[in-house]
C-alpha positions in Angstrom: -80.3 4.4 -28.1 -77.9 7.2 -29.1 -75.3 5.9 -26.7 -75.6 2.4 -28.3 -75.2 4.0 -31.8 -72.1 5.9 -30.6 -70.6 2.6 -29.4 -71.3 1.0 -32.7 -69.7 3.8 -34.6 -66.7 3.7 -32.3 -66.4 0.0 -32.7 -66.6 0.4 -36.5 -63.9 3.1 -36.5 -61.6 1.0 -34.3 -62.0 -2.0 -36.6 -61.2 0.0 -39.7 -58.2 1.5 -38.0 -56.9 -2.0 -37.1 -57.5 -3.2 -40.6 -55.7 -0.2 -42.1 -52.7 -0.6 -39.7 -52.5 -4.3 -40.6 -52.6 -3.5 -44.3 -49.9 -0.8 -44.0 -47.6 -3.2 -42.0 -48.1 -5.9 -44.6 -47.3 -3.6 -47.6 -44.5 -1.4 -46.1 -43.0 -3.5 -43.4 -43.4 -7.2 -44.3 -43.1 -6.9 -48.1 -39.3 -6.1 -48.0 -38.7 -9.3 -46.0 -40.8 -11.3 -48.5 -38.7 -9.8 -51.4 -35.5 -10.6 -49.5 -36.6 -14.2 -48.9 -37.4 -14.5 -52.6 -34.0 -13.2 -53.5 -32.3 -15.5 -51.0 -34.0 -18.6 -52.5 -33.2 -17.6 -56.1 -29.6 -16.4 -55.5 -28.3 -19.1 -53.1 -30.4 -22.1 -54.1 -31.1 -21.3 -57.8 -34.7 -22.0 -57.2 -38.1 -20.2 -57.2 -40.6 -19.7 -54.4 -44.3 -18.9 -54.7 -44.3 -17.0 -51.4 -44.1 -13.5 -53.0 -46.7 -14.5 -55.5 -49.1 -15.6 -52.8 -48.3 -12.5 -50.7 -49.0 -10.0 -53.5 -52.1 -12.0 -54.6 -53.5 -11.7 -51.1 -53.1 -7.9 -51.3 -54.8 -7.8 -54.7 -57.7 -9.9 -53.5 -58.0 -7.9 -50.3 -58.5 -4.7 -52.5 -61.3 -6.4 -54.5 -63.3 -6.6 -51.3 -63.4 -2.8 -51.1 -63.4 -2.0 -54.8 -66.8 -0.3 -54.9 -66.5 1.7 -51.8 -64.9 4.8 -53.3 -65.2 6.5 -56.7 -61.4 6.5 -57.3 -61.2 2.8 -56.9 -64.2 2.2 -59.2 -62.7 4.4 -61.9 -59.4 2.5 -61.7 -61.3 -0.8 -62.1 -63.6 0.4 -64.9 -60.8 1.9 -66.9 -57.8 -0.4 -66.5 -59.5 -3.8 -66.3 -61.4 -3.6 -69.6 -58.3 -2.3 -71.4 -56.1 -5.1 -70.1 -58.8 -7.6 -71.1 -59.0 -6.1 -74.7 -55.2 -6.2 -74.9 -55.1 -9.9 -73.8 -57.8 -10.9 -76.3 -55.9 -9.2 -79.1 -52.6 -10.9 -78.1 -54.4 -14.3 -78.0 -56.0 -13.8 -81.4 -52.7 -12.7 -82.9 -50.8 -15.7 -81.3 -48.6 -13.3 -79.3 -49.3 -15.1 -76.0 -47.9 -18.5 -75.2 -47.5 -18.3 -71.5 -50.5 -17.1 -69.5 -48.7 -17.4 -66.1 -45.9 -15.2 -67.4 -48.4 -12.7 -68.7 -50.1 -12.5 -65.3 -46.7 -12.1 -63.6 -45.9 -9.2 -65.8 -49.4 -7.6 -65.4 -49.1 -7.9 -61.6 -46.4 -5.3 -61.8 -49.2 -2.8 -62.3 -52.2 -4.5 -60.7 -50.4 -4.9 -57.3 -49.4 -1.2 -56.7 -52.7 0.1 -57.9 -54.5 -2.4 -55.6 -52.5 -0.7 -52.8 -53.7 2.7 -54.0 -57.3 1.5 -54.0 -57.1 0.5 -50.3 -55.5 3.9 -49.5 -58.4 5.6 -51.1 -60.9 3.4 -49.2 -59.4 4.3 -45.8 -58.7 7.9 -46.8 -60.6 9.3 -43.8 -58.7 7.2 -41.3 -55.3 7.6 -43.0 -53.1 10.6 -42.0 -50.6 11.8 -44.5 -47.7 11.8 -42.0 -48.6 8.3 -40.9 -48.4 7.0 -44.5 -45.1 8.9 -45.2 -43.6 7.4 -42.1 -44.5 3.9 -43.3 -42.9 4.7 -46.6 -39.8 5.8 -44.8 -39.8 2.6 -42.8 -40.0 0.7 -46.0 -36.9 2.4 -47.4 -35.0 2.0 -44.1 -35.7 -1.7 -43.9 -34.4 -2.2 -47.4 -31.3 0.0 -46.8 -30.3 -1.5 -43.4 -30.7 -5.0 -44.8 -28.4 -4.2 -47.7 -25.8 -2.7 -45.4 -26.0 -5.5 -42.9 -25.8 -8.3 -45.5 -22.8 -6.4 -47.1 -21.1 -6.2 -43.7 -21.7 -9.8 -42.9 -20.5 -10.9 -46.3 -23.5 -12.6 -47.9 -24.8 -9.7 -50.1 -25.3 -10.3 -53.8 -23.2 -8.2 -56.2 -25.3 -5.8 -58.3 -23.6 -6.6 -61.6 -22.3 -10.1 -61.1 -19.3 -11.6 -59.3 -16.6 -10.9 -62.0 -17.0 -7.2 -62.6 -18.7 -4.0 -61.6 -19.1 -2.1 -58.3 -22.1 -2.4 -56.0 -24.1 -4.8 -53.9 -27.9 -5.2 -53.7 -28.2 -7.3 -50.5 -30.7 -10.1 -50.9 -32.9 -8.3 -53.4 -33.0 -9.4 -57.0 -33.1 -6.0 -58.7 -30.6 -3.4 -57.7 -32.0 -0.7 -59.9 -35.5 -1.1 -58.5 -34.3 -0.9 -54.9 -32.0 2.0 -55.7 -34.8 4.1 -57.1 -37.0 3.2 -54.1 -34.3 4.3 -51.7 -34.1 7.7 -53.5 -37.8 8.2 -53.3 -37.9 7.4 -49.6 -34.9 9.7 -49.1 -37.0 12.6 -50.5 -39.4 11.9 -47.5 -36.5 12.1 -45.0 -35.3 15.3 -46.6 -38.8 16.8 -46.3 -38.9 16.1 -42.6 -35.4 17.5 -42.1 -36.7 20.7 -43.6 -39.9 20.6 -41.7 -38.6 20.0 -38.2 -34.9 19.1 -38.3 -35.2 16.1 -36.0 -31.9 14.3 -35.6 -33.5 10.9 -36.4 -34.5 12.1 -39.9 -30.9 13.2 -40.5 -29.7 9.8 -39.5 -32.3 8.2 -41.9 -31.1 10.5 -44.7 -27.5 9.4 -44.1 -28.3 5.7 -44.1 -30.3 6.0 -47.3 -27.6 8.1 -49.0 -24.9 5.6 -48.1 -26.9 2.6 -49.3 -27.8 4.4 -52.6 -24.1 4.7 -53.3 -23.3 1.2 -52.2 -25.8 -0.3 -54.7 -23.6 1.2 -57.4 -26.0 2.1 -60.2 -25.2 5.4 -62.0 -28.8 6.5 -61.9 -29.0 5.7 -58.2 -25.9 7.7 -57.4 -27.1 10.6 -59.5 -30.4 10.5 -57.8 -28.8 10.5 -54.3 -26.6 13.5 -55.3 -29.7 15.3 -56.5 -31.4 14.8 -53.1 -28.2 16.2 -51.4 -28.1 19.3 -53.7 -31.8 20.1 -53.3 -31.6 19.7 -49.6 -28.7 22.2 -49.4 -30.6 24.6 -51.7 -34.0 24.2 -50.1 -34.1 27.6 -48.3 -33.9 29.3 -51.7 -37.0 27.4 -52.9 -39.1 26.9 -49.8 -40.1 29.6 -47.4 -39.9 28.0 -44.0 -38.6 28.5 -40.5 -35.7 26.1 -40.4 -34.2 24.6 -37.3 -30.6 24.8 -36.1 -30.2 21.1 -36.9 -31.2 21.8 -40.5 -28.6 24.4 -41.0 -26.0 22.3 -39.2 -26.7 19.4 -41.5 -26.8 21.6 -44.5 -23.3 23.0 -43.8 -22.0 19.5 -43.0 -23.2 18.3 -46.4 -21.9 21.4 -48.2 -18.3 21.4 -46.7 -17.8 17.7 -45.9 -20.6 15.7 -47.6 -20.1 16.9 -51.2 -16.3 16.5 -51.1 -16.7 13.0 -49.7 -19.3 12.1 -52.4 -16.9 13.4 -55.1 -14.1 11.3 -53.7 -16.3 8.2 -53.4 -17.5 8.5 -57.0 -13.8 8.8 -58.1 -13.0 5.6 -56.2 -16.1 3.8 -57.6 -15.2 4.8 -61.1 -11.8 3.2 -60.8 -13.2 -0.1 -59.5 -12.7 -1.8 -62.9 -13.1 -1.1 -66.6 -16.8 -2.1 -66.6 -17.7 0.5 -63.9 -15.5 3.2 -65.5 -17.3 2.7 -68.8 -20.6 3.3 -67.1 -19.4 6.8 -66.2 -18.2 7.6 -69.7 -19.7 11.0 -70.5 -20.3 10.3 -74.2 -21.9 7.1 -73.4 -24.2 8.7 -70.8 -25.2 11.5 -73.2 -26.0 9.0 -76.0 -28.3 7.0 -73.6 -25.8 4.6 -72.1 -26.6 0.9 -72.3 -30.3 1.7 -73.0 -29.4 3.4 -76.3 -28.9 -0.1 -77.9 -32.2 -1.4 -76.5 -34.0 1.7 -77.7 -32.6 1.2 -81.1 -33.7 -2.4 -81.0 -37.3 -1.3 -80.1 -37.6 1.2 -82.9 -36.4 -1.5 -85.4 -38.8 -4.0 -84.0 -41.8 -1.6 -83.8 -41.3 -0.6 -87.4 -43.1 -3.9 -88.3 -46.1 -3.2 -85.9 -49.5 -3.1 -87.4 -52.0 -0.4 -86.4 -53.6 -2.8 -84.0 -50.2 -3.7 -82.6 -49.6 0.0 -81.9 -53.0 0.4 -80.2 -53.0 -2.7 -78.0 -49.3 -3.8 -78.0 -47.9 -7.2 -78.6 -47.5 -8.3 -75.0 -44.2 -8.4 -73.0 -43.4 -12.0 -73.9 -43.5 -11.3 -77.7 -41.8 -8.0 -77.4 -38.9 -9.4 -75.3 -38.5 -12.3 -77.8 -38.3 -9.9 -80.7 -35.8 -7.6 -79.0 -33.6 -10.6 -78.2 -33.9 -11.8 -81.8 -32.9 -8.4 -83.1 -29.8 -8.4 -80.8 -28.8 -11.8 -82.0 -29.8 -13.5 -78.7 -31.8 -16.3 -80.3 -34.0 -18.7 -78.2 -34.3 -16.3 -75.3 -35.9 -13.0 -74.2 -34.4 -9.6 -73.5 -36.2 -7.1 -71.3 -36.2 -3.6 -72.8 -35.5 -1.6 -69.6 -36.7 1.6 -71.2 -40.0 2.1 -69.5 -41.9 4.3 -71.9 -40.9 2.1 -74.9 -41.6 -1.1 -72.9 -45.0 0.0 -71.9 -46.0 1.2 -75.4 -44.6 -2.0 -77.0 -46.2 -4.3 -74.4 -49.7 -2.7 -73.9 -49.9 -0.3 -76.9 -50.6 3.4 -77.0 -54.0 3.2 -75.2 -53.3 1.2 -72.0 -49.5 1.8 -72.1 -50.1 5.5 -72.5 -52.4 5.6 -69.5 -49.9 3.7 -67.3 -47.3 6.3 -68.3 -49.5 9.4 -68.0 -51.1 8.6 -64.7 -48.0 9.1 -62.6 -46.9 12.0 -64.9 -50.3 13.7 -64.2 -49.5 13.7 -60.5 -46.0 14.9 -61.2 -47.4 17.9 -62.9 -49.9 18.4 -60.1 -47.1 18.6 -57.6 -45.2 21.1 -59.7 -48.3 23.2 -60.1 -48.9 23.3 -56.3 -45.3 24.0 -55.6 -45.5 27.0 -57.9 -48.6 28.2 -56.0 -47.7 27.4 -52.5 -43.9 27.1 -52.3 -44.4 24.5 -49.5 -41.9 21.8 -48.5 -44.2 18.8 -49.2 -45.0 19.7 -52.8 -41.3 20.7 -53.3 -40.0 17.3 -52.3 -42.8 15.3 -53.9 -42.1 17.2 -57.2 -38.5 16.2 -56.9 -39.4 12.6 -56.1 -41.7 12.3 -59.2 -39.0 14.0 -61.4 -36.4 11.5 -60.3 -38.9 8.7 -60.9 -39.8 9.8 -64.4 -36.2 10.4 -65.5 -35.1 7.1 -64.0 -37.8 5.4 -66.0 -36.7 7.1 -69.2 -33.0 6.7 -68.9 -32.5 3.7 -66.7 -35.8 1.8 -66.7 -37.1 0.0 -63.6 -39.5 2.8 -62.5 -43.0 2.6 -64.2 -42.5 -1.2 -64.5 -41.1 -1.8 -61.0 -43.4 -3.2 -58.3 -40.9 -1.9 -55.6 -40.7 1.7 -56.9 -44.4 1.9 -57.7 -45.3 0.7 -54.2 -43.6 3.9 -52.9 -45.0 6.1 -55.7 -48.7 5.2 -55.2 -48.3 6.5 -51.7 -47.2 9.8 -53.1 -50.1 9.8 -55.5 -52.5 9.3 -52.6 -50.8 12.1 -50.6 -51.4 14.5 -53.5 -55.1 13.8 -53.4 -55.3 13.7 -49.6 -53.5 17.0 -49.1 -54.6 19.1 -52.1 -57.8 17.7 -53.5 -59.7 16.9 -50.2 -60.7 13.4 -51.1 -62.0 13.0 -47.5 -65.1 14.7 -48.9 -65.6 12.1 -51.6 -68.8 10.0 -51.3 
């Protein structure tokens, strides 16, 4: 009897490991190809496909099957779902919603990544931190290599249109989103370079750096430079026994990489007047292109009622009002300033929670770095810092499915490594 029970337990563990592996492959290996297919159809055929919608809906429905198997998942369901419902009922009663499908599409930006987080919590005992981080790294490499290959073969889409601006985004629709994801994934490669110094992680780091610059967004390039600088300075911040490969790569970056980066930025700035304007110091200090959008939000939100402030007015209504303020009548204009977009769309209650949840883990990583001075908390704190500042100054962070898919893995790692969620019942 005991032997039979052991076999049953072994069979159950094997089944759960297979389910987990299948899930991770879907989320971090297959999803970039789904996004590329979606971009290919939209950019080359000027059409839409339901494939990415079906794919993400399957992930969401898969998470519902396990929703009550862990306290963390139950809390997410009990907190976020009622608030989203209250917001929707308020928008409906205030005539702010005229397109339910569009509402669900926007809400999926948050439902999808947190569905991934729920599954990670469910399989917390089977999921090793290194395994998850390597899947995240694979996610970034697939995106990066696809962009470089499509650029090399001549069918990559320009980041800012065909007539002006430097940069390509491969077959992806959103260059800013992919750019931030590559930076976050590069923090993982930098962590492993400091941890063991294996040559493959150095190669991964170089590929992700090159692609970050090739995309051409100022935020992406600044983030890539930040990764390089922190990698060079890591021995001053993290007590560790570093390999010879680490020091070789560090000196290569210091004496060859940084001069090459400076020269590359100089060439990029002189691509055309549009690109040069993006690097204007006064413009950057004033908030860049987002300053006008922020100004539009403050003007629009001055007419909010108390209930509007608490529950938001929905993304559709917000984007229509922003466009109207900018003189773009009969259309919508995305805000692209994440904290304002979330507050305007979902209000201070739900929007505030969507903002504060990642920021809470950012502060946790900083706290653990101060205590432990270890490489993992160091690089995760940097990753969250880049994420938060990208969301504030460039958008496409808190509201990006692509970036949040990476970030929820880092949220899970924080609980897995430091809060012992394996013991949760």
